[in-house]
PDB file of N, CA, C and O in Angstrom:
ATOM      1  N   LEU A   1       0.846  -1.166   0.000  1.00  0.00           N
ATOM      2  CA  LEU A   1       0.000   0.000   0.000  1.00  0.00           C
ATOM      3  C   LEU A   1       0.892   1.230   0.000  1.00  0.00           C
ATOM      4  O   LEU A   1       1.771   1.358   0.852  1.00  0.00           O
ATOM      5  N   ILE A   2       0.678   2.129  -0.939  1.00  0.00           N
ATOM      6  CA  ILE A   2       1.463   3.350  -1.038  1.00  0.00           C
ATOM      7  C   ILE A   2       0.525   4.532  -0.835  1.00  0.00           C
ATOM      8  O   ILE A   2      -0.539   4.609  -1.449  1.00  0.00           O
ATOM      9  N   SER A   3       0.933   5.454   0.036  1.00  0.00           N
ATOM     10  CA  SER A   3       0.130   6.660   0.243  1.00  0.00           C
ATOM     11  C   SER A   3       1.047   7.873   0.275  1.00  0.00           C
ATOM     12  O   SER A   3       2.239   7.761   0.561  1.00  0.00           O
ATOM     13  N   THR A   4       0.472   9.033  -0.022  1.00  0.00           N
ATOM     14  CA  THR A   4       1.225  10.279  -0.012  1.00  0.00           C
ATOM     15  C   THR A   4       0.420  11.350   0.709  1.00  0.00           C
ATOM     16  O   THR A   4      -0.796  11.234   0.857  1.00  0.00           O
ATOM     17  N   GLY A   5       1.098  12.374   1.146  1.00  0.00           N
ATOM     18  CA  GLY A   5       0.448  13.499   1.803  1.00  0.00           C
ATOM     19  C   GLY A   5       1.493  14.529   2.162  1.00  0.00           C
ATOM     20  O   GLY A   5       2.637  14.457   1.714  1.00  0.00           O
ATOM     21  N   LYS A   6       1.083  15.501   2.988  1.00  0.00           N
ATOM     22  CA  LYS A   6       2.010  16.512   3.482  1.00  0.00           C
ATOM     23  C   LYS A   6       2.255  16.253   4.953  1.00  0.00           C
ATOM     24  O   LYS A   6       1.343  15.885   5.693  1.00  0.00           O
ATOM     25  N   ASP A   7       3.501  16.450   5.371  1.00  0.00           N
ATOM     26  CA  ASP A   7       3.763  16.346   6.812  1.00  0.00           C
ATOM     27  C   ASP A   7       3.685  17.749   7.415  1.00  0.00           C
ATOM     28  O   ASP A   7       3.394  18.710   6.703  1.00  0.00           O
ATOM     29  N   GLY A   8       3.934  17.875   8.691  1.00  0.00           N
ATOM     30  CA  GLY A   8       3.792  19.145   9.375  1.00  0.00           C
ATOM     31  C   GLY A   8       4.836  20.187   9.035  1.00  0.00           C
ATOM     32  O   GLY A   8       4.677  21.348   9.414  1.00  0.00           O
ATOM     33  N   SER A   9       5.899  19.818   8.334  1.00  0.00           N
ATOM     34  CA  SER A   9       6.977  20.771   8.044  1.00  0.00           C
ATOM     35  C   SER A   9       7.010  21.183   6.575  1.00  0.00           C
ATOM     36  O   SER A   9       8.079  21.467   6.036  1.00  0.00           O
ATOM     37  N   ASP A  10       5.865  21.216   5.937  1.00  0.00           N
ATOM     38  CA  ASP A  10       5.748  21.621   4.530  1.00  0.00           C
ATOM     39  C   ASP A  10       6.598  20.742   3.608  1.00  0.00           C
ATOM     40  O   ASP A  10       7.302  21.234   2.726  1.00  0.00           O
ATOM     41  N   ALA A  11       6.512  19.446   3.836  1.00  0.00           N
ATOM     42  CA  ALA A  11       7.210  18.470   3.002  1.00  0.00           C
ATOM     43  C   ALA A  11       6.212  17.422   2.530  1.00  0.00           C
ATOM     44  O   ALA A  11       5.163  17.223   3.143  1.00  0.00           O
ATOM     45  N   VAL A  12       6.548  16.767   1.449  1.00  0.00           N
ATOM     46  CA  VAL A  12       5.753  15.643   0.949  1.00  0.00           C
ATOM     47  C   VAL A  12       6.153  14.403   1.729  1.00  0.00           C
ATOM     48  O   VAL A  12       7.341  14.150   1.929  1.00  0.00           O
ATOM     49  N   LEU A  13       5.182  13.638   2.165  1.00  0.00           N
ATOM     50  CA  LEU A  13       5.417  12.391   2.888  1.00  0.00           C
ATOM     51  C   LEU A  13       4.934  11.234   2.022  1.00  0.00           C
ATOM     52  O   LEU A  13       3.793  11.236   1.560  1.00  0.00           O
ATOM     53  N   VAL A  14       5.793  10.251   1.803  1.00  0.00           N
ATOM     54  CA  VAL A  14       5.442   9.041   1.064  1.00  0.00           C
ATOM     55  C   VAL A  14       5.571   7.872   2.036  1.00  0.00           C
ATOM     56  O   VAL A  14       6.589   7.725   2.713  1.00  0.00           O
ATOM     57  N   VAL A  15       4.524   7.038   2.099  1.00  0.00           N
ATOM     58  CA  VAL A  15       4.503   5.894   3.005  1.00  0.00           C
ATOM     59  C   VAL A  15       4.259   4.634   2.178  1.00  0.00           C
ATOM     60  O   VAL A  15       3.312   4.571   1.395  1.00  0.00           O
ATOM     61  N   VAL A  16       5.116   3.638   2.357  1.00  0.00           N
ATOM     62  CA  VAL A  16       4.979   2.348   1.676  1.00  0.00           C
ATOM     63  C   VAL A  16       4.854   1.275   2.754  1.00  0.00           C
ATOM     64  O   VAL A  16       5.759   1.098   3.569  1.00  0.00           O
ATOM     65  N   ARG A  17       3.724   0.556   2.754  1.00  0.00           N
ATOM     66  CA  ARG A  17       3.470  -0.504   3.741  1.00  0.00           C
ATOM     67  C   ARG A  17       3.379  -1.844   3.019  1.00  0.00           C
ATOM     68  O   ARG A  17       2.834  -1.937   1.919  1.00  0.00           O
ATOM     69  N   ASP A  18       3.918  -2.877   3.655  1.00  0.00           N
ATOM     70  CA  ASP A  18       3.743  -4.218   3.115  1.00  0.00           C
ATOM     71  C   ASP A  18       3.304  -5.161   4.222  1.00  0.00           C
ATOM     72  O   ASP A  18       3.266  -4.784   5.393  1.00  0.00           O
ATOM     73  N   SER A  19       2.978  -6.375   3.848  1.00  0.00           N
ATOM     74  CA  SER A  19       2.547  -7.380   4.828  1.00  0.00           C
ATOM     75  C   SER A  19       3.451  -8.600   4.768  1.00  0.00           C
ATOM     76  O   SER A  19       3.014  -9.720   5.029  1.00  0.00           O
ATOM     77  N   GLY A  20       4.706  -8.379   4.424  1.00  0.00           N
ATOM     78  CA  GLY A  20       5.682  -9.459   4.315  1.00  0.00           C
ATOM     79  C   GLY A  20       6.188  -9.912   5.671  1.00  0.00           C
ATOM     80  O   GLY A  20       5.500  -9.745   6.679  1.00  0.00           O
ATOM     81  N   PRO A  21       7.385 -10.486   5.709  1.00  0.00           N
ATOM     82  CA  PRO A  21       7.923 -11.041   6.958  1.00  0.00           C
ATOM     83  C   PRO A  21       8.305  -9.987   7.987  1.00  0.00           C
ATOM     84  O   PRO A  21       8.519 -10.323   9.152  1.00  0.00           O
ATOM     85  N   GLY A  22       8.396  -8.734   7.593  1.00  0.00           N
ATOM     86  CA  GLY A  22       8.704  -7.678   8.549  1.00  0.00           C
ATOM     87  C   GLY A  22      10.192  -7.430   8.707  1.00  0.00           C
ATOM     88  O   GLY A  22      11.013  -7.949   7.951  1.00  0.00           O
ATOM     89  N   LEU A  23      10.519  -6.625   9.703  1.00  0.00           N
ATOM     90  CA  LEU A  23      11.896  -6.216   9.954  1.00  0.00           C
ATOM     91  C   LEU A  23      12.374  -6.781  11.280  1.00  0.00           C
ATOM     92  O   LEU A  23      11.625  -6.835  12.255  1.00  0.00           O
ATOM     93  N   ASP A  24      13.624  -7.197  11.301  1.00  0.00           N
ATOM     94  CA  ASP A  24      14.232  -7.671  12.539  1.00  0.00           C
ATOM     95  C   ASP A  24      14.521  -6.465  13.428  1.00  0.00           C
ATOM     96  O   ASP A  24      15.294  -5.593  13.029  1.00  0.00           O
ATOM     97  N   PRO A  25      13.932  -6.386  14.610  1.00  0.00           N
ATOM     98  CA  PRO A  25      14.159  -5.220  15.483  1.00  0.00           C
ATOM     99  C   PRO A  25      15.634  -4.975  15.780  1.00  0.00           C
ATOM    100  O   PRO A  25      16.040  -3.827  15.962  1.00  0.00           O
ATOM    101  N   GLU A  26      16.436  -6.021  15.831  1.00  0.00           N
ATOM    102  CA  GLU A  26      17.865  -5.857  16.111  1.00  0.00           C
ATOM    103  C   GLU A  26      18.612  -5.206  14.944  1.00  0.00           C
ATOM    104  O   GLU A  26      19.666  -4.604  15.147  1.00  0.00           O
ATOM    105  N   GLY A  27      18.080  -5.320  13.732  1.00  0.00           N
ATOM    106  CA  GLY A  27      18.746  -4.758  12.565  1.00  0.00           C
ATOM    107  C   GLY A  27      18.236  -3.397  12.149  1.00  0.00           C
ATOM    108  O   GLY A  27      18.769  -2.806  11.210  1.00  0.00           O
ATOM    109  N   LEU A  28      17.217  -2.879  12.822  1.00  0.00           N
ATOM    110  CA  LEU A  28      16.635  -1.590  12.425  1.00  0.00           C
ATOM    111  C   LEU A  28      17.657  -0.462  12.413  1.00  0.00           C
ATOM    112  O   LEU A  28      17.617   0.387  11.522  1.00  0.00           O
ATOM    113  N   GLY A  29      18.548  -0.433  13.354  1.00  0.00           N
ATOM    114  CA  GLY A  29      19.545   0.628  13.431  1.00  0.00           C
ATOM    115  C   GLY A  29      20.543   0.610  12.295  1.00  0.00           C
ATOM    116  O   GLY A  29      21.169   1.630  12.004  1.00  0.00           O
ATOM    117  N   ARG A  30      20.703  -0.527  11.653  1.00  0.00           N
ATOM    118  CA  ARG A  30      21.683  -0.676  10.563  1.00  0.00           C
ATOM    119  C   ARG A  30      21.035  -0.765   9.194  1.00  0.00           C
ATOM    120  O   ARG A  30      21.734  -0.864   8.186  1.00  0.00           O
ATOM    121  N   LEU A  31      19.722  -0.732   9.142  1.00  0.00           N
ATOM    122  CA  LEU A  31      18.972  -0.997   7.923  1.00  0.00           C
ATOM    123  C   LEU A  31      19.428  -0.166   6.727  1.00  0.00           C
ATOM    124  O   LEU A  31      19.424  -0.659   5.598  1.00  0.00           O
ATOM    125  N   PHE A  32      19.820   1.084   6.956  1.00  0.00           N
ATOM    126  CA  PHE A  32      20.207   1.978   5.863  1.00  0.00           C
ATOM    127  C   PHE A  32      21.723   2.095   5.705  1.00  0.00           C
ATOM    128  O   PHE A  32      22.201   2.923   4.929  1.00  0.00           O
ATOM    129  N   ASP A  33      22.481   1.275   6.432  1.00  0.00           N
ATOM    130  CA  ASP A  33      23.942   1.280   6.316  1.00  0.00           C
ATOM    131  C   ASP A  33      24.381   0.563   5.046  1.00  0.00           C
ATOM    132  O   ASP A  33      23.804  -0.456   4.666  1.00  0.00           O
ATOM    133  N   ALA A  34      25.402   1.102   4.397  1.00  0.00           N
ATOM    134  CA  ALA A  34      25.959   0.448   3.212  1.00  0.00           C
ATOM    135  C   ALA A  34      26.521  -0.923   3.601  1.00  0.00           C
ATOM    136  O   ALA A  34      27.151  -1.068   4.648  1.00  0.00           O
ATOM    137  N   LEU A  35      26.293  -1.897   2.772  1.00  0.00           N
ATOM    138  CA  LEU A  35      26.781  -3.270   2.887  1.00  0.00           C
ATOM    139  C   LEU A  35      26.059  -4.095   3.958  1.00  0.00           C
ATOM    140  O   LEU A  35      26.441  -5.240   4.197  1.00  0.00           O
ATOM    141  N   TYR A  36      25.041  -3.555   4.598  1.00  0.00           N
ATOM    142  CA  TYR A  36      24.245  -4.338   5.550  1.00  0.00           C
ATOM    143  C   TYR A  36      23.093  -4.980   4.780  1.00  0.00           C
ATOM    144  O   TYR A  36      22.327  -4.286   4.111  1.00  0.00           O
ATOM    145  N   THR A  37      22.973  -6.285   4.874  1.00  0.00           N
ATOM    146  CA  THR A  37      21.907  -6.996   4.181  1.00  0.00           C
ATOM    147  C   THR A  37      21.353  -8.109   5.059  1.00  0.00           C
ATOM    148  O   THR A  37      22.049  -8.644   5.922  1.00  0.00           O
ATOM    149  N   THR A  38      20.110  -8.443   4.827  1.00  0.00           N
ATOM    150  CA  THR A  38      19.473  -9.571   5.507  1.00  0.00           C
ATOM    151  C   THR A  38      19.172 -10.685   4.518  1.00  0.00           C
ATOM    152  O   THR A  38      18.618 -11.720   4.887  1.00  0.00           O
ATOM    153  N   LYS A  39      19.540 -10.467   3.257  1.00  0.00           N
ATOM    154  CA  LYS A  39      19.263 -11.448   2.201  1.00  0.00           C
ATOM    155  C   LYS A  39      20.529 -12.234   1.863  1.00  0.00           C
ATOM    156  O   LYS A  39      21.616 -11.660   1.808  1.00  0.00           O
ATOM    157  N   PRO A  40      20.398 -13.538   1.637  1.00  0.00           N
ATOM    158  CA  PRO A  40      21.578 -14.352   1.320  1.00  0.00           C
ATOM    159  C   PRO A  40      22.370 -13.840   0.120  1.00  0.00           C
ATOM    160  O   PRO A  40      23.600 -13.872   0.147  1.00  0.00           O
ATOM    161  N   GLY A  41      21.704 -13.373  -0.922  1.00  0.00           N
ATOM    162  CA  GLY A  41      22.397 -12.885  -2.113  1.00  0.00           C
ATOM    163  C   GLY A  41      22.402 -11.377  -2.214  1.00  0.00           C
ATOM    164  O   GLY A  41      22.712 -10.835  -3.275  1.00  0.00           O
ATOM    165  N   GLY A  42      22.065 -10.679  -1.131  1.00  0.00           N
ATOM    166  CA  GLY A  42      21.973  -9.220  -1.167  1.00  0.00           C
ATOM    167  C   GLY A  42      23.329  -8.545  -1.113  1.00  0.00           C
ATOM    168  O   GLY A  42      24.288  -9.077  -0.553  1.00  0.00           O
ATOM    169  N   MET A  43      23.389  -7.356  -1.709  1.00  0.00           N
ATOM    170  CA  MET A  43      24.625  -6.576  -1.684  1.00  0.00           C
ATOM    171  C   MET A  43      24.609  -5.538  -0.567  1.00  0.00           C
ATOM    172  O   MET A  43      25.668  -5.033  -0.194  1.00  0.00           O
ATOM    173  N   GLY A  44      23.447  -5.208  -0.024  1.00  0.00           N
ATOM    174  CA  GLY A  44      23.373  -4.230   1.045  1.00  0.00           C
ATOM    175  C   GLY A  44      23.552  -2.802   0.576  1.00  0.00           C
ATOM    176  O   GLY A  44      24.038  -1.960   1.331  1.00  0.00           O
ATOM    177  N   MET A  45      23.170  -2.516  -0.656  1.00  0.00           N
ATOM    178  CA  MET A  45      23.353  -1.168  -1.189  1.00  0.00           C
ATOM    179  C   MET A  45      22.041  -0.438  -1.456  1.00  0.00           C
ATOM    180  O   MET A  45      22.030   0.793  -1.472  1.00  0.00           O
ATOM    181  N   GLY A  46      20.950  -1.142  -1.662  1.00  0.00           N
ATOM    182  CA  GLY A  46      19.692  -0.535  -2.086  1.00  0.00           C
ATOM    183  C   GLY A  46      19.169   0.554  -1.166  1.00  0.00           C
ATOM    184  O   GLY A  46      18.925   1.677  -1.608  1.00  0.00           O
ATOM    185  N   LEU A  47      18.995   0.232   0.114  1.00  0.00           N
ATOM    186  CA  LEU A  47      18.449   1.221   1.050  1.00  0.00           C
ATOM    187  C   LEU A  47      19.454   2.314   1.360  1.00  0.00           C
ATOM    188  O   LEU A  47      19.064   3.447   1.644  1.00  0.00           O
ATOM    189  N   SER A  48      20.735   1.998   1.312  1.00  0.00           N
ATOM    190  CA  SER A  48      21.769   3.009   1.512  1.00  0.00           C
ATOM    191  C   SER A  48      21.735   4.038   0.378  1.00  0.00           C
ATOM    192  O   SER A  48      21.861   5.238   0.620  1.00  0.00           O
ATOM    193  N   ILE A  49      21.566   3.568  -0.844  1.00  0.00           N
ATOM    194  CA  ILE A  49      21.465   4.464  -1.997  1.00  0.00           C
ATOM    195  C   ILE A  49      20.194   5.305  -1.902  1.00  0.00           C
ATOM    196  O   ILE A  49      20.221   6.503  -2.181  1.00  0.00           O
ATOM    197  N   CYS A  50      19.084   4.684  -1.509  1.00  0.00           N
ATOM    198  CA  CYS A  50      17.836   5.438  -1.325  1.00  0.00           C
ATOM    199  C   CYS A  50      18.037   6.562  -0.325  1.00  0.00           C
ATOM    200  O   CYS A  50      17.631   7.698  -0.568  1.00  0.00           O
ATOM    201  N   ARG A  51      18.668   6.244   0.805  1.00  0.00           N
ATOM    202  CA  ARG A  51      18.901   7.265   1.830  1.00  0.00           C
ATOM    203  C   ARG A  51      19.758   8.396   1.287  1.00  0.00           C
ATOM    204  O   ARG A  51      19.460   9.566   1.525  1.00  0.00           O
ATOM    205  N   SER A  52      20.813   8.063   0.564  1.00  0.00           N
ATOM    206  CA  SER A  52      21.703   9.088   0.008  1.00  0.00           C
ATOM    207  C   SER A  52      20.962  10.023  -0.938  1.00  0.00           C
ATOM    208  O   SER A  52      21.148  11.238  -0.874  1.00  0.00           O
ATOM    209  N   ILE A  53      20.138   9.484  -1.801  1.00  0.00           N
ATOM    210  CA  ILE A  53      19.387  10.299  -2.755  1.00  0.00           C
ATOM    211  C   ILE A  53      18.384  11.190  -2.031  1.00  0.00           C
ATOM    212  O   ILE A  53      18.292  12.384  -2.316  1.00  0.00           O
ATOM    213  N   ILE A  54      17.638  10.616  -1.101  1.00  0.00           N
ATOM    214  CA  ILE A  54      16.626  11.383  -0.373  1.00  0.00           C
ATOM    215  C   ILE A  54      17.283  12.490   0.450  1.00  0.00           C
ATOM    216  O   ILE A  54      16.813  13.627   0.431  1.00  0.00           O
ATOM    217  N   GLU A  55      18.363  12.178   1.174  1.00  0.00           N
ATOM    218  CA  GLU A  55      19.036  13.197   1.973  1.00  0.00           C
ATOM    219  C   GLU A  55      19.677  14.278   1.106  1.00  0.00           C
ATOM    220  O   GLU A  55      19.731  15.438   1.513  1.00  0.00           O
ATOM    221  N   ALA A  56      20.161  13.915  -0.081  1.00  0.00           N
ATOM    222  CA  ALA A  56      20.743  14.900  -0.992  1.00  0.00           C
ATOM    223  C   ALA A  56      19.698  15.911  -1.456  1.00  0.00           C
ATOM    224  O   ALA A  56      20.038  17.022  -1.861  1.00  0.00           O
ATOM    225  N   HIS A  57      18.430  15.521  -1.396  1.00  0.00           N
ATOM    226  CA  HIS A  57      17.337  16.414  -1.785  1.00  0.00           C
ATOM    227  C   HIS A  57      16.658  17.055  -0.571  1.00  0.00           C
ATOM    228  O   HIS A  57      15.574  17.625  -0.692  1.00  0.00           O
ATOM    229  N   GLY A  58      17.295  16.959   0.592  1.00  0.00           N
ATOM    230  CA  GLY A  58      16.783  17.615   1.786  1.00  0.00           C
ATOM    231  C   GLY A  58      15.724  16.839   2.544  1.00  0.00           C
ATOM    232  O   GLY A  58      15.033  17.410   3.388  1.00  0.00           O
ATOM    233  N   GLY A  59      15.580  15.557   2.266  1.00  0.00           N
ATOM    234  CA  GLY A  59      14.575  14.744   2.941  1.00  0.00           C
ATOM    235  C   GLY A  59      15.181  13.785   3.936  1.00  0.00           C
ATOM    236  O   GLY A  59      16.374  13.829   4.235  1.00  0.00           O
ATOM    237  N   ARG A  60      14.321  12.914   4.444  1.00  0.00           N
ATOM    238  CA  ARG A  60      14.801  11.858   5.339  1.00  0.00           C
ATOM    239  C   ARG A  60      13.961  10.614   5.108  1.00  0.00           C
ATOM    240  O   ARG A  60      12.848  10.695   4.589  1.00  0.00           O
ATOM    241  N   ILE A  61      14.495   9.460   5.496  1.00  0.00           N
ATOM    242  CA  ILE A  61      13.828   8.174   5.317  1.00  0.00           C
ATOM    243  C   ILE A  61      13.965   7.370   6.600  1.00  0.00           C
ATOM    244  O   ILE A  61      14.982   7.452   7.290  1.00  0.00           O
ATOM    245  N   TRP A  62      12.925   6.587   6.918  1.00  0.00           N
ATOM    246  CA  TRP A  62      12.964   5.729   8.102  1.00  0.00           C
ATOM    247  C   TRP A  62      12.033   4.546   7.895  1.00  0.00           C
ATOM    248  O   TRP A  62      11.202   4.540   6.987  1.00  0.00           O
ATOM    249  N   ALA A  63      12.188   3.545   8.752  1.00  0.00           N
ATOM    250  CA  ALA A  63      11.393   2.321   8.667  1.00  0.00           C
ATOM    251  C   ALA A  63      10.906   1.923  10.049  1.00  0.00           C
ATOM    252  O   ALA A  63      11.582   2.146  11.054  1.00  0.00           O
ATOM    253  N   THR A  64       9.709   1.324  10.081  1.00  0.00           N
ATOM    254  CA  THR A  64       9.122   0.818  11.318  1.00  0.00           C
ATOM    255  C   THR A  64       8.391  -0.479  11.001  1.00  0.00           C
ATOM    256  O   THR A  64       8.227  -0.846   9.837  1.00  0.00           O
ATOM    257  N   ALA A  65       7.960  -1.162  12.043  1.00  0.00           N
ATOM    258  CA  ALA A  65       7.176  -2.385  11.860  1.00  0.00           C
ATOM    259  C   ALA A  65       5.750  -2.022  11.443  1.00  0.00           C
ATOM    260  O   ALA A  65       5.214  -1.002  11.877  1.00  0.00           O
ATOM    261  N   ASN A  66       5.147  -2.846  10.614  1.00  0.00           N
ATOM    262  CA  ASN A  66       3.748  -2.712  10.234  1.00  0.00           C
ATOM    263  C   ASN A  66       2.975  -3.748  11.041  1.00  0.00           C
ATOM    264  O   ASN A  66       3.020  -4.938  10.729  1.00  0.00           O
ATOM    265  N   VAL A  67       2.280  -3.312  12.054  1.00  0.00           N
ATOM    266  CA  VAL A  67       1.559  -4.215  12.950  1.00  0.00           C
ATOM    267  C   VAL A  67       0.276  -4.678  12.275  1.00  0.00           C
ATOM    268  O   VAL A  67      -0.460  -3.830  11.770  1.00  0.00           O
ATOM    269  N   PRO A  68      -0.038  -5.962  12.233  1.00  0.00           N
ATOM    270  CA  PRO A  68       0.603  -7.049  12.948  1.00  0.00           C
ATOM    271  C   PRO A  68       1.742  -7.714  12.182  1.00  0.00           C
ATOM    272  O   PRO A  68       2.468  -8.522  12.761  1.00  0.00           O
ATOM    273  N   GLN A  69       1.924  -7.400  10.893  1.00  0.00           N
ATOM    274  CA  GLN A  69       2.965  -8.066  10.111  1.00  0.00           C
ATOM    275  C   GLN A  69       3.421  -7.154   8.994  1.00  0.00           C
ATOM    276  O   GLN A  69       2.615  -6.436   8.403  1.00  0.00           O
ATOM    277  N   GLY A  70       4.709  -7.180   8.702  1.00  0.00           N
ATOM    278  CA  GLY A  70       5.240  -6.414   7.587  1.00  0.00           C
ATOM    279  C   GLY A  70       6.117  -5.269   8.019  1.00  0.00           C
ATOM    280  O   GLY A  70       6.585  -5.210   9.156  1.00  0.00           O
ATOM    281  N   ALA A  71       6.333  -4.351   7.081  1.00  0.00           N
ATOM    282  CA  ALA A  71       7.206  -3.205   7.306  1.00  0.00           C
ATOM    283  C   ALA A  71       6.549  -1.951   6.746  1.00  0.00           C
ATOM    284  O   ALA A  71       5.707  -2.012   5.849  1.00  0.00           O
ATOM    285  N   VAL A  72       6.957  -0.819   7.298  1.00  0.00           N
ATOM    286  CA  VAL A  72       6.520   0.491   6.801  1.00  0.00           C
ATOM    287  C   VAL A  72       7.769   1.312   6.547  1.00  0.00           C
ATOM    288  O   VAL A  72       8.573   1.531   7.453  1.00  0.00           O
ATOM    289  N   PHE A  73       7.930   1.763   5.316  1.00  0.00           N
ATOM    290  CA  PHE A  73       9.019   2.669   4.955  1.00  0.00           C
ATOM    291  C   PHE A  73       8.397   4.014   4.637  1.00  0.00           C
ATOM    292  O   PHE A  73       7.424   4.102   3.888  1.00  0.00           O
ATOM    293  N   GLN A  74       8.976   5.077   5.222  1.00  0.00           N
ATOM    294  CA  GLN A  74       8.454   6.412   5.003  1.00  0.00           C
ATOM    295  C   GLN A  74       9.608   7.337   4.639  1.00  0.00           C
ATOM    296  O   GLN A  74      10.724   7.190   5.136  1.00  0.00           O
ATOM    297  N   PHE A  75       9.314   8.298   3.758  1.00  0.00           N
ATOM    298  CA  PHE A  75      10.311   9.322   3.499  1.00  0.00           C
ATOM    299  C   PHE A  75       9.617  10.644   3.226  1.00  0.00           C
ATOM    300  O   PHE A  75       8.473  10.692   2.773  1.00  0.00           O
ATOM    301  N   THR A  76      10.346  11.718   3.515  1.00  0.00           N
ATOM    302  CA  THR A  76       9.859  13.059   3.244  1.00  0.00           C
ATOM    303  C   THR A  76      10.811  13.744   2.287  1.00  0.00           C
ATOM    304  O   THR A  76      12.007  13.454   2.254  1.00  0.00           O
ATOM    305  N   LEU A  77      10.252  14.664   1.505  1.00  0.00           N
ATOM    306  CA  LEU A  77      11.029  15.530   0.630  1.00  0.00           C
ATOM    307  C   LEU A  77      10.429  16.923   0.724  1.00  0.00           C
ATOM    308  O   LEU A  77       9.205  17.060   0.750  1.00  0.00           O
ATOM    309  N   PRO A  78      11.260  17.962   0.776  1.00  0.00           N
ATOM    310  CA  PRO A  78      10.740  19.322   0.841  1.00  0.00           C
ATOM    311  C   PRO A  78       9.909  19.667  -0.392  1.00  0.00           C
ATOM    312  O   PRO A  78      10.218  19.234  -1.502  1.00  0.00           O
ATOM    313  N   VAL A  79       8.852  20.448  -0.185  1.00  0.00           N
ATOM    314  CA  VAL A  79       7.986  20.858  -1.298  1.00  0.00           C
ATOM    315  C   VAL A  79       8.744  21.781  -2.232  1.00  0.00           C
ATOM    316  O   VAL A  79       8.686  21.614  -3.450  1.00  0.00           O
ATOM    317  N   GLY A  80       9.447  22.742  -1.686  1.00  0.00           N
ATOM    318  CA  GLY A  80      10.132  23.752  -2.518  1.00  0.00           C
ATOM    319  C   GLY A  80      11.431  23.256  -2.974  1.00  0.00           C
ATOM    320  O   GLY A  80      12.148  23.962  -3.682  1.00  0.00           O
TER     321      GLY A  80
END
């Protein structure tokens, strides 16, 4: 499920929710680190690259658990 809106700081908010296996709470702090992966064949670059692009445009990205199952990824980008 993908939704968009405005957050309180005059930025666009994009929210992506899934109902997959979810996120390991122990790995949340490293989720956006380069070379960190939870997949056997993963390179650990995808979310790190996403963070770099979003931050380069003045935004931020974060992830939380989607209760009862799955993950929620959210990011903001400035309107102007």
